[in-house]
C-alpha positions in Angstrom: 36.9 32.5 -8.9 35.4 30.2 -6.3 33.4 31.3 -3.3 36.0 29.9 -0.9 39.7 29.2 -0.9 41.2 26.8 1.7 44.3 27.8 3.6 45.9 24.7 2.2 44.4 24.4 -1.2 41.8 25.9 -3.6 38.3 24.5 -3.5 36.4 24.3 -6.7 32.7 25.0 -7.0 31.8 21.4 -7.5 33.4 20.6 -4.1 31.5 23.2 -2.1 29.6 20.4 -0.3 32.8 19.7 1.6 32.8 23.2 3.2 31.4 23.4 6.7 27.8 24.7 6.6 27.3 26.2 10.1 29.7 28.1 12.3 28.7 26.0 15.3 30.3 23.0 13.6 33.7 24.7 13.2 36.4 24.3 15.9 38.1 27.0 17.9 41.5 28.2 16.6 44.8 26.9 17.9 47.8 29.1 18.5 48.4 31.4 15.6 45.8 29.9 13.4 43.6 32.4 11.5 40.3 33.4 13.0 36.9 33.9 11.3 36.2 37.6 10.8 32.6 37.1 12.0 32.6 34.6 14.9 36.3 34.2 15.9 36.4 30.4 15.2 39.0 28.8 13.1 39.2 30.6 9.8 39.7 27.5 7.6 38.7 29.3 4.4 39.4 32.5 2.5 36.4 34.3 1.0 37.6 35.1 -2.5 35.2 37.9 -2.9 36.5 40.0 0.0 39.9 38.2 0.8 39.0 37.6 4.5 39.2 34.6 6.8 35.9 32.7 7.1 35.0 29.6 9.1 31.8 28.4 7.3 29.2 29.2 4.6 27.1 30.7 7.3 29.7 33.3 8.2 30.5 34.0 4.6 26.8 34.9 4.1 26.8 37.1 7.2 29.9 39.0 6.0 28.4 39.5 2.6 25.3 41.0 4.2 27.5 43.3 6.3 29.3 44.6 3.2 26.0 45.1 1.4 24.7 48.6 2.2 21.1 47.3 2.0 21.8 44.6 4.6 23.8 46.6 7.2 20.8 47.1 9.4 19.9 43.4 9.3 23.5 42.4 10.1 23.5 44.7 13.2 20.3 43.0 14.4 22.0 39.5 14.0 24.6 40.4 16.6 22.1 39.8 19.4 21.5 36.2 18.5 24.0 33.6 19.9 25.6 31.1 17.6 23.4 28.0 18.3 22.9 25.0 16.1 19.4 24.1 17.1 17.9 26.3 19.9 15.0 25.3 22.1 12.8 28.1 20.8 12.5 29.8 17.4 12.9 33.2 19.2 16.6 32.3 19.9 17.3 31.6 16.2 18.5 34.4 13.9 16.6 35.5 10.8 17.5 34.0 7.5 19.7 36.1 5.2 19.0 36.4 1.4 20.0 33.1 -0.2 19.9 31.1 3.0 17.7 28.1 3.7 14.6 29.2 5.7 12.6 27.3 8.3 9.5 25.7 6.8 7.3 27.1 9.6 8.6 30.4 10.9 11.0 31.4 7.9 14.0 32.0 10.2 17.4 30.4 9.5 16.8 26.7 8.9 19.7 24.7 10.4 18.2 21.2 10.7 17.1 19.1 7.7 14.3 16.6 8.3 12.8 14.0 5.9 15.4 14.7 3.2 14.4 18.3 2.3 12.5 20.2 5.0 14.6 22.8 6.9 13.7 23.8 10.5 15.2 26.3 12.9 14.5 25.1 16.4 13.1 22.3 18.6 9.7 23.9 19.0 9.3 24.2 15.2 10.3 20.5 14.9 7.7 19.6 17.5 5.0 21.6 15.7 6.0 20.1 12.4 5.8 16.5 13.7 2.3 17.2 15.0 1.1 18.5 11.6 0.3 15.2 9.8 -1.0 17.1 6.7 2.6 18.4 6.2 4.2 15.1 7.2 2.3 13.1 4.6 3.8 15.3 1.8 7.4 14.5 2.9 9.7 13.6 1.4 8.3 15.5 -1.6 8.5 13.8 -5.0 9.3 15.7 -8.2 8.4 14.0 -11.4 9.9 14.9 -14.7 7.8 16.8 -17.3 8.4 14.0 -19.7 6.5 11.6 -17.5 3.5 14.0 -17.4 3.5 14.3 -21.2 3.6 10.6 -21.8 1.1 9.6 -19.2 -2.1 10.4 -21.1 -1.3 8.1 -24.0 0.0 5.4 -21.8 -3.1 5.3 -19.7 -5.3 4.8 -22.8 -3.0 2.1 -24.0 -2.9 0.2 -20.6 -6.6 0.8 -19.8 -5.9 2.9 -16.7 -8.7 5.1 -15.4 -7.6 7.6 -12.7 -8.8 10.8 -11.1 -7.7 14.1 -12.5 -5.7 15.0 -9.4 -3.1 12.3 -9.9 0.7 12.2 -10.6 2.1 10.7 -13.8 2.8 7.1 -14.5 6.3 6.1 -13.5 8.5 3.9 -15.6 10.5 2.3 -12.8 10.4 2.2 -9.0 13.5 4.4 -8.8 11.3 7.3 -10.1 9.9 7.7 -6.6 13.4 8.3 -5.0 13.8 4.9 -3.3 16.1 4.2 -0.4 19.3 2.5 -1.7 19.0 -0.6 0.6 15.3 -1.0 -0.4 16.1 -0.8 -4.1 18.8 -3.5 -3.6 16.1 -5.8 -2.0 13.8 -5.1 -4.9 16.5 -6.2 -7.4 17.3 -9.2 -5.2 13.7 -10.3 -5.2 13.4 -9.7 -9.0 10.6 -7.1 -8.6 12.1 -4.5 -10.9 9.5 -5.2 -13.7 6.8 -2.7 -13.0 3.1 -3.5 -13.9 0.7 -0.8 -15.2 -1.1 -0.8 -11.8 2.1 -0.3 -10.0 3.3 2.5 -12.3 0.3 4.6 -11.3 -0.5 3.5 -7.8 3.1 3.7 -6.5 3.4 7.3 -7.7 0.1 8.2 -6.0 1.1 6.6 -2.7 4.6 8.1 -2.7 3.0 11.6 -3.2 1.1 11.1 0.0 -2.5 11.0 -1.4 -5.2 8.6 -0.2 -6.0 5.9 -2.8 -8.8 3.5 -3.8 -7.1 1.1 -6.1 -9.1 -1.4 -8.2 -7.4 -4.1 -10.3 -7.8 -7.7 -11.1 -5.7 -10.4 -9.3 -2.2 -10.4 -10.6 -1.8 -6.7 -11.4 0.7 -6.3 -8.6 -1.5 -4.4 -6.0 0.5 -5.7 -3.0 3.9 -4.4 -4.2 2.3 -1.3 -5.6 1.7 -0.1 -2.0 4.3 -2.1 -0.1 7.4 -0.6 -1.8 6.4 3.1 -1.3 5.1 2.4 2.2 8.4 1.0 3.3 10.3 3.8 1.6 8.2 6.4 3.4 8.6 4.6 6.8 12.4 4.6 6.3 12.4 8.4 5.9 10.0 9.0 8.8 11.6 6.7 11.4 14.6 9.1 11.9 12.3 11.5 13.7 9.8 9.0 15.1 11.8 6.5 17.0 10.0 3.5 18.6 6.7 4.4 17.0 4.4 2.4 14.8 4.3 4.3 11.5 2.4 2.0 9.2 -0.5 -0.5 9.5 -1.6 -3.1 7.0 -5.0 -4.7 7.8 -6.3 -7.8 6.1 -9.3 -10.1 6.7 -7.5 -13.4 7.2 -4.5 -14.6 9.0 -3.2 -16.5 6.0 -3.0 -13.3 3.9 -1.4 -11.4 6.8 1.3 -14.1 7.1 2.0 -13.9 3.4 2.2 -10.1 3.6 4.6 -10.1 6.5 6.9 -12.5 4.6 7.0 -10.1 1.6 7.6 -7.1 3.9 10.5 -8.9 5.6 12.1 -9.7 2.3 12.0 -6.0 1.3 13.2 -4.8 4.7 16.1 -7.3 4.8 19.4 -5.6 5.8 17.8 -2.2 6.5 18.8 -1.1 10.0 16.0 -0.7 12.6 13.2 -1.8 10.4 10.9 -4.2 12.3 7.5 -5.7 11.5 5.0 -7.4 13.8 2.4 -10.0 12.8 -0.8 -9.6 14.9 -3.2 -12.4 14.0 -5.3 -15.1 15.8 -3.8 -18.6 16.4 -0.6 -17.2 17.9 0.1 -16.6 21.5 -1.0 -13.1 22.6 1.9 -12.9 25.1 4.4 -13.4 22.2 2.7 -10.7 20.2 2.6 -8.3 23.1 6.3 -8.8 23.6 7.0 -8.2 19.9 5.0 -4.9 20.0 7.4 -3.6 22.7 10.5 -4.0 20.5 10.3 -0.7 18.5 8.0 -1.9 15.7 7.6 0.4 12.6 5.1 -1.7 10.5 2.2 -3.9 11.8 0.4 -6.5 9.7 -2.8 -7.6 11.4 -6.3 -8.9 11.3 -8.9 -6.6 12.8 -10.0 -8.8 15.7 -6.7 -9.6 17.3 -5.4 -6.0 16.7 -8.4 -4.6 18.7 -7.8 -7.1 21.4 -4.1 -6.1 21.9 -4.8 -2.4 21.3 -1.3 -1.2 20.4 -0.4 2.5 20.4 -1.2 3.8 16.9 -1.4 7.5 17.7 1.6 8.2 15.5 0.6 5.8 12.7 0.7 7.8 9.4 -0.3 5.1 6.9 -2.9 2.4 6.9 -3.6 -0.1 4.1 -6.8 -2.0 3.9 -5.5 -4.9 1.8 -8.9 -6.3 0.8 -11.2 -3.3 1.0 -14.2 -5.2 -0.3 -14.2 -7.6 2.7 -13.1 -5.1 5.3 -15.5 -2.3 4.5 -18.4 -4.0 2.8 -18.6 -7.3 4.6 -18.6 -8.9 8.1 -15.4 -7.1 9.1 -16.8 -3.6 8.6 -17.5 -2.6 12.2 -14.1 -4.1 13.4 -12.3 -2.2 10.6 -13.9 1.1 11.6 -12.9 0.5 15.2 -9.3 -0.1 14.1 -9.3 3.2 12.2 -10.5 5.0 15.3 -7.2 4.1 16.9 -5.2 6.1 14.4 -4.7 9.9 14.4 -7.4 11.9 12.7 -5.2 12.7 9.7 -3.4 9.8 8.1 -2.8 8.3 4.6 -5.3 5.6 3.8 -4.9 3.1 0.9 -7.7 0.7 0.0 -7.1 -2.1 -2.4 -9.8 -4.2 -4.0 -10.4 -6.4 -7.1 -13.8 -4.8 -7.8 -15.2 -1.3 -7.1 -18.9 -1.1 -6.3 -21.1 1.8 -5.1 -21.5 0.5 -1.6 -17.7 0.1 -1.2 -17.2 3.6 -2.5 -19.8 4.9 0.0 -18.1 3.3 2.9 -14.6 4.3 1.7 -15.7 7.9 1.4 -16.2 8.0 5.2 -12.5 7.1 5.9 -10.7 8.8 3.0 -9.4 12.3 2.6 -9.7 13.7 -1.0 -8.8 10.3 -2.5 -7.5 9.4 -5.9 -9.5 6.6 -7.6 -7.6 4.2 -9.8 -9.1 1.4 -11.9 -6.9 -0.8 -14.2 -8.4 -3.0 -16.8 -12.0 -2.3 -15.9 -14.1 -3.2 -12.8 -14.5 -6.9 -13.8 -11.7 -9.0 -15.4 -12.6 -12.5 -14.5 -13.9 -13.5 -17.9 -10.5 -12.6 -19.4 -8.8 -15.0 -16.9 -10.8 -18.2 -17.1 -13.8 -20.0 -18.8 -17.0 -19.8 -16.7 -19.9 -22.2 -17.0 -23.2 -21.4 -15.3 -25.4 -24.4 -14.4 -29.0 -24.2 -13.1 -29.2 -26.7 -10.3 -31.9 -27.0 -7.6 -30.7 -27.3 -4.0 -31.8 -30.9 -3.6 -29.8 -32.0 -6.7 -26.6 -30.1 -6.1 -24.7 -33.0 -4.5 -25.6 -35.4 -7.2 -24.7 -32.8 -9.9 -21.3 -32.2 -8.2 -20.7 -36.0 -8.0 -21.6 -36.4 -11.7 -19.2 -33.6 -12.6 -16.4 -35.1 -10.5 -16.8 -38.5 -12.2 -16.8 -37.0 -15.7 -13.2 -37.1 -16.9 -14.0 -34.8 -19.8 -15.2 -32.0 -17.6 -13.4 -32.4 -14.3 -9.7 -31.7 -14.1 -8.4 -31.9 -10.6 -7.1 -30.4 -8.3 -10.1 -28.2 -7.6 -11.6 -25.9 -5.0 -15.3 -26.1 -4.1 -16.7 -23.1 -2.4 -19.6 -23.5 0.1 -21.5 -21.0 2.2 -20.7 -22.3 5.7 -18.7 -24.8 7.8 -21.5 -27.3 8.4 -22.5 -27.4 4.8 -18.9 -28.0 3.9 -18.5 -30.9 6.4 -21.8 -32.5 5.1 -20.6 -32.2 1.5 -17.2 -33.7 2.3 -18.9 -36.7 4.0 -21.1 -37.3 1.0 -18.1 -37.1 -1.5 -15.9 -39.3 0.7 -18.7 -41.9 0.8 -18.7 -41.9 -3.0 -15.0 -42.4 -3.2 -14.0 -38.7 -3.9 -10.9 -37.7 -1.9 -11.5 -34.3 -0.4 -10.9 -32.2 2.7 -12.5 -29.1 4.3 -10.9 -25.8 5.3 -13.1 -23.3 7.2 -12.8 -20.4 9.6 -12.3 -22.7 12.7 -9.4 -24.6 11.1 -6.2 -23.7 13.1 -3.1 -22.6 11.2 -1.4 -25.8 12.0 -4.3 -27.9 10.7 -4.6 -25.8 7.6 -0.9 -26.1 6.8 -1.0 -29.9 7.2 -4.1 -30.2 5.0 -2.6 -28.0 2.3 0.6 -30.0 2.4 -1.4 -33.1 1.8 -3.3 -31.4 -1.0 0.0 -30.4 -2.6 1.1 -34.0 -2.3 -1.9 -35.3 -4.2 -3.7 -37.0 -1.2 -6.9 -35.0 -2.0 -8.3 -34.0 -5.4 -10.7 -31.4 -3.9 -10.5 -28.8 -1.2 -13.9 -27.6 0.1 -13.6 -24.1 1.4 -15.9 -21.5 2.9 -16.1 -18.0 1.3 -14.4 -16.5 4.4 -11.2 -18.6 3.9 -10.6 -17.6 0.3 -7.5 -15.4 1.0 -5.8 -18.3 2.7 -5.9 -20.6 -0.3 -5.1 -17.8 -2.8 -1.6 -19.1 -3.4 -2.3 -22.6 -4.8 -0.5 -22.3 -8.1 -1.7 -25.6 -9.6 -5.5 -25.4 -9.0 -7.2 -26.1 -12.3 -10.9 -25.6 -11.5 -13.2 -23.7 -9.1 -16.7 -25.0 -8.4 -19.2 -22.6 -6.8 -21.5 -25.1 -4.9 -23.0 -22.1 -3.2 -23.0 -18.7 -4.9 -21.7 -15.8 -2.8 -24.2 -13.0 -1.8 -22.8 -10.5 -4.3 -21.4 -10.6 -7.8 -18.3 -8.7 -6.6 -17.5 -11.4 -4.1 -17.9 -13.9 -6.8 -15.4 -12.1 -9.0 -13.0 -11.9 -6.1 -13.3 -15.6 -5.4 -13.1 -16.7 -9.0 -10.1 -14.6 -9.8 -8.1 -15.3 -6.6 -7.9 -19.1 -6.9 -5.7 -19.1 -10.0 -3.1 -16.6 -8.9 0.3 -18.2 -8.2 2.1 -16.6 -5.3 5.2 -14.7 -6.2 4.6 -14.9 -10.0 5.9 -11.9 -11.9 3.9 -10.5 -14.8 5.2 -8.7 -17.9 3.9 -5.1 -18.1 1.4 -5.7 -21.0 0.3 -9.2 -20.1 -2.2 -9.9 -17.3 -3.3 -13.4 -18.5 -1.7 -16.1 -16.3 -4.1 -18.9 -16.6 -4.0 -22.0 -18.7 -6.7 -23.1 -21.1 -8.1 -25.8 -18.7 -8.9 -23.3 -15.9 -12.6 -23.3 -15.5 -15.2 -22.0 -13.0 -18.4 -24.0 -12.6 -21.2 -22.0 -11.0 -24.3 -23.6 -9.5 -27.3 -21.2 -9.4 -31.0 -21.4 -8.6 -33.8 -19.4 -7.2 -32.1 -19.3 -3.8 -29.7 -16.8 -5.4 -32.5 -14.5 -6.7 -31.2 -11.5 -4.7 -28.3 -11.2 -7.1 -30.0 -12.3 -10.3 -30.0 -8.9 -11.9 -26.4 -8.1 -11.2 -25.3 -11.6 -12.1 -27.2 -11.5 -15.4 -25.6 -8.1 -16.3 -22.2 -9.6 -15.5 -22.8 -12.7 -17.7 -24.0 -10.5 -20.6 -21.0 -8.1 -20.4 -18.5 -11.0 -20.3 -20.2 -13.2 -23.0 -21.0 -16.0 -20.6 -23.8 -18.4 -21.6 -26.9 -17.8 -19.4 -29.2 -20.8 -18.3 -32.6 -20.4 -19.8 -34.2 -20.7 -16.3 -32.2 -17.5 -15.3 -33.0 -15.6 -18.5 -36.8 -16.3 -18.1 -36.9 -15.9 -14.3 -39.8 -13.9 -12.9 -37.4 -12.6 -10.2 -35.1 -11.2 -12.8 -37.9 -9.6 -14.7 -39.2 -8.0 -11.5 -35.8 -6.6 -10.6 -35.3 -5.2 -14.1 -38.7 -3.5 -13.9 -37.7 -2.0 -10.5 -34.5 -0.6 -12.0 -36.4 1.1 -14.8 -38.8 2.7 -12.3 -36.0 3.9 -10.1 -34.1 5.3 -13.2 -37.2 7.2 -14.4 -37.7 8.7 -10.9 -34.1 9.8 -10.7 -34.4 11.6 -14.1 -37.4 13.5 -12.7 
């Protein structure tokens, strides 16, 4: 027999969700309509167990406690509490009866559901809950099936995934993290349903609320790995945090920030009250300030302009450092730390990087809270993506060597990117190449967005065969799908930055990878690296990198006294650490 019977019809157990939950939601009786035996409201249902008129599940539970000899004392105590849906103070809420939902904080009768599962009893408990970011970051809770846990160990070995022990299982599809229905429609619409190995682990970690340091080569899907669960969590939180910035994505360059906002907008399309703001240089500050006043949930920004506008981030619960290597171990480090000071003390931090190095881990440790570390495919994957040729060239011969390379049809396959250290060096190199009949252009940190867009359009159209770019502008040109070669006229100051630059140039924007295939490049993709004694600071690391990736090493580097000295220092330091 069912728990309730309607005055008009029987209600089966599987329809119990249609029964009114709380007495406060039931109307008053009209005329001779039956009255609830507990509260006197309209007795819409009959309690089959006791054959009495009941108005709601709440009153049914109360009457059951009254009939139970062990609960008579509790029922008598409940009479002093008024029937209120959501009182100001928890002291005005009645205790929870056996079997009833309890308040997450004070364990009284939980009448309000927040974030999909948490029950609270009063406004003061809700206020306390919203102030406790440690609790907030775990909501909505994600429950993974035992099957996913059992399969994860073998799958991680197969997919070359290294992860901390305190991590959730690999998911098989994005719906495993309880996605919002509208968000899932946008994922399908943008053909993002195919999940990469990096996404299968990273998305589960982020959805669970843990801090993350994610290391994966270009093309492993790092952006969508954090963007999808980030938007899903913001959709859940925004019901209680109206007109508050809940998530922040920080990147080093305005070009990358623009690309990220476009992807975010595509995923948020059609979702009510989901707004993004792009805060970067080169755009009117007045326009950006006006945008920030329009109930923004997600900000995508570069550190400098964000600090200048100084938006209210006191309720921001998530921050993503899109290029952690540059933001925490480069010229942006101090600005990034200043940005993080604008956030509440406890928030979820996600750091994405192509390579994971000790110095980055050291800086990350200062801003993370018990993070999960994820590495997919090893720390260095550039050798798997393209052919690399290292050439020993003295500084006074670099221009001639580059010209010789450009004039050799067997070796040079345009279009190509040439990386230089600074703006002046790039302009001088461009003048030299133009004087020799090589069509080229320069993009540097002082190039405006309008100028850069025009130059890239001309590059796309074939007006130029070479783009000369400084190291700092790398993210802006990361979406050139047809670039055949990269030439390192000047070698970056670290091997990790070299890996970042070499990998990034060949990744086509928006390209979708199959799960088991990370190799996007064609056979003619080549990176030429010019090196000499000016780069001796990274000789040891670069030598180890070449050896580990089967890259032919110039004899001058192999027999360099600077390399021998650095190797000797390493041995001495290693012996000291053993002692």
